[in-house]
C-alpha positions, 0 to 999 in steps of 0.5 A, spaced: 517 465 539 524 464 542 531 465 538 533 458 538 526 456 534 527 462 529 534 460 528 531 453 526 526 455 522 531 460 518 536 454 517 530 451 512 532 456 507 538 457 503 542 462 507 549 463 507 553 462 513 550 461 520 545 464 524 547 468 530 543 474 531 535 474 531 531 481 532 524 482 532 522 488 527 516 492 529 513 495 523 507 492 520 500 490 523 499 483 519 505 479 519 510 477 524 517 479 521 524 478 524 531 480 521 536 474 521 544 475 521 548 470 519 556 469 520 559 467 513 566 464 512 569 470 510 568 473 517 563 478 514 555 478 516 549 477 511 542 479 513 535 476 511 528 478 513 524 472 516 517 473 516 511 469 518 505 470 514 498 471 517 494 467 513 487 469 516 489 475 512 492 472 506 489 465 506 492 463 499 500 464 500 502 460 494 498 465 490 501 471 493 508 468 493 507 466 485 505 474 484 511 476 487 516 471 484 513 473 477 513 481 478 520 481 481 523 476 476 520 480 470 523 487 473 530 483 474 530 481 467 528 487 464 533 491 467 538 486 465 536 486 458 537 494 458 544 493 461 542 496 468 544 493 475 539 489 479 542 491 485 536 493 490 531 494 484 526 490 488 526 484 494 529 477 493 526 471 496 530 465 498 529 458 496 527 453 501 532 447 502 526 442 501 525 446 494 518 448 495 516 451 489 513 457 492 519 458 497 514 457 503 516 453 509 511 450 513 505 453 510 507 460 513 514 462 513 518 465 508 525 469 507 528 474 503 534 478 502 535 484 507 537 490 503 543 494 506 544 501 508 536 503 507 531 506 512 524 507 512 519 513 514 513 513 518 512 521 516 516 527 514 516 534 513 521 534 508 518 535 501 524 532 498 522 525 501 515 526 498 518 527 491 522 521 492 516 517 495 512 519 488 519 517 484 518 510 488 511 509 486 512 511 479 519 507 478 515 501 480 510 502 475 515 503 469 519 497 471 513 493 470 510 496 464 509 491 459 507 485 464 501 482 463 497 484 469 491 479 468 496 473 469 496 475 477 492 472 482 487 477 485 489 476 492 484 480 496 478 480 491 475 487 489 480 490 493 480 497 490 473 495 486 470 501 489 463 500 487 463 493 491 465 498 497 459 502 496 455 495 496 458 493 503 456 500 506 449 500 503 449 493 507 451 496 513 446 501 513 440 497 511 442 491 516 436 490 521 441 488 526 445 495 526 438 499 525 435 495 532 442 495 536 446 501 534 441 507 533 446 511 537 452 509 532 447 511 526 446 518 530 453 519 531 455 518 524 450 522 521 454 527 518 459 522 515 453 518 512 450 524 509 456 526 506 458 519 503 452 517 500 450 524 496 448 522 489 454 526 486 459 523 490 456 516 489 456 517 481 464 518 481 465 511 485 465 507 478 469 512 474 475 508 474 473 501 474 468 503 468 474 505 464 478 499 466 472 495 464 472 499 457 479 499 456 479 506 456 485 506 461 490 500 461 490 494 466 496 495 470 500 491 476 499 495 482 502 495 489 496 497 492 499 500 499 504 505 497 504 508 503 511 512 506 513 506 510 513 501 505 518 505 501 526 504 502 530 510 502 538 510 502 541 511 509 546 516 506 542 520 500 535 519 502 534 517 495 528 512 494 531 505 493 524 501 492 517 499 494 517 493 499 511 489 502 509 486 495 503 482 498 497 486 495 500 486 488 494 485 484 491 487 477 489 494 477 489 502 475 495 506 476 491 511 479 490 506 485 498 507 487 498 514 486 492 515 490 494 511 496 501 514 496 498 521 496 492 519 501 497 518 506 502 523 504 498 529 502 498 531 510 502 530 516 496 528 520 495 521 523 489 517 520 485 517 526 487 524 528 481 527 533 483 534 532 480 536 525 483 543 525 490 539 524 488 535 518 490 540 512 491 538 505 497 541 503 498 542 495 506 543 496 506 536 499 501 534 493 506 537 488 512 534 491 509 527 490 507 529 483 513 531 481 517 525 482 511 520 480 510 523 473 518 524 472 518 516 472 512 514 468 512 520 463 514 515 458 508 510 459 502 514 462 496 515 457 492 521 457 486 518 460 491 515 466 494 522 467 487 525 467 485 520 472 490 521 477 487 527 482 480 522 482 485 517 484 487 521 490 479 522 492 477 515 490 482 512 495 480 517 501 473 516 499 474 508 499 477 508 506 472 513 509 466 508 507 470 502 510 471 505 517 464 508 517 461 501 515 466 497 520 463 502 525 456 501 524 457 493 524 460 494 531 468 494 529 469 487 526 474 488 521 479 494 523 483 493 530 480 499 535 484 502 540 480 502 547 482 508 549 479 512 543 472 512 544 468 510 537 475 509 534 473 507 527 468 513 527 474 518 529 478 515 523 472 516 518 471 523 520 479 524 519 478 521 512 472 525 511 476 532 513 481 530 507 475 529 502 472 535 504 479 539 503 480 535 496 474 537 493 475 544 495 482 544 492 480 540 486 482 545 481 489 546 484 490 539 484 488 538 477 493 544 475 499 541 478 498 535 474 497 539 468 504 543 470 508 536 470 504 532 465 504 533 457 
C-alpha cells in the first residue's frame, strides 16, 4: 500500500500533528504493521503504530479490542492508585475520529502510540536479557492480578486447552483420507507419533486444565505469546519495558505464559532447526528466566501455581509438537511452510520433540531451580 493511502488512513485517528513519514515494520507474520511519524506544532515529531489486523486469524476484532482496552485500563488505573508512573507501562490505543467504541477504522485498522527508546530481540546469548524477559512476563501477571479474567473474550477458543489439541491430533491420525493418501508421511513421522501418543505423556495433558476447572489454580489473564520478540527493552539499559502484541490475551493459567516464554527462551536453536545436535535445553537460560519471573510474581503466585511451572514449559512444548505433527499429517493446511525445507512441519515437530526429550531428562533440575527461587 502506498504512502499517501496509509497517511489518509492514519488521519482517521486522533493523532497529534501532520503525518510526514511512513515505514513498514517487518516483524510479525499475521498483521501488517507500519510506523507513522507526525510533525507536531512545536517542531518536534511524534510516532505511532498503524496496523491492519488479519481478521481471517482474528475474525472478531471488536472483541479482541475490548479485551485490550479492558486490561490496559486496569493496569493504568492500578498503577495510578499506587502513585506509580504509567509511562511505558503498556500499549495505548488511539481513538478514531468517528468515535468507534473499539478504536477500529474501516473494520481492520487500528492505531497505538509508539513507545519511544525501545528495541526488541529475536534471540540472545545474554542471560541478563533472559532475566529481564522473565521479569516482563511476571510483571504482566502482577499488574493484572485481581482482574476478573472470566470477563475477557476467548479470542481463539481452546487455544491452550491441551486436551483439545490432543483431540485434533487423534483426528489427524484416524482420518481415512490421511491414512490412504499420506502413508509416507505417517511412516516418516512414526518416531514423533509414538513419542507424543505414549499413555504416560497423554495423561499429563489435562493436569493444568483440570486444576483450572477444579479451581486448584486461579484463572488469570494470560498473554499467551510471551516470546522474546514480543517484549520491548530499553535501548540504553536493556531493562524490560513491557509486553506488546496483546491480541491473544485471554483467560488461562499463569503456567501458560511462563511455559511459552521458556519454550522459545530455553534454547538458542531455531524452531525449525534441522540439525538436532544444535538443540540444547540450557538450564542456565532456564534459571535466568525463572529468576526474573519469580521475582515479580512472588507476592501473588500460589503454591499450586509455583509447582505447575516446569509442567507449563513441557506442556507448551508438547502442544506445539502435536500441532506441527497434526498439520503435517493433514497436508500442511494451517502453518505456512518453506518450500525449500522438505517436510517443514515435520522438521518443526522433530525440533520440538528434541526439546521435550531433554526437558524430561532435566525435569528434576528444572524443579530444583523453582525451589531455589520460590517459597
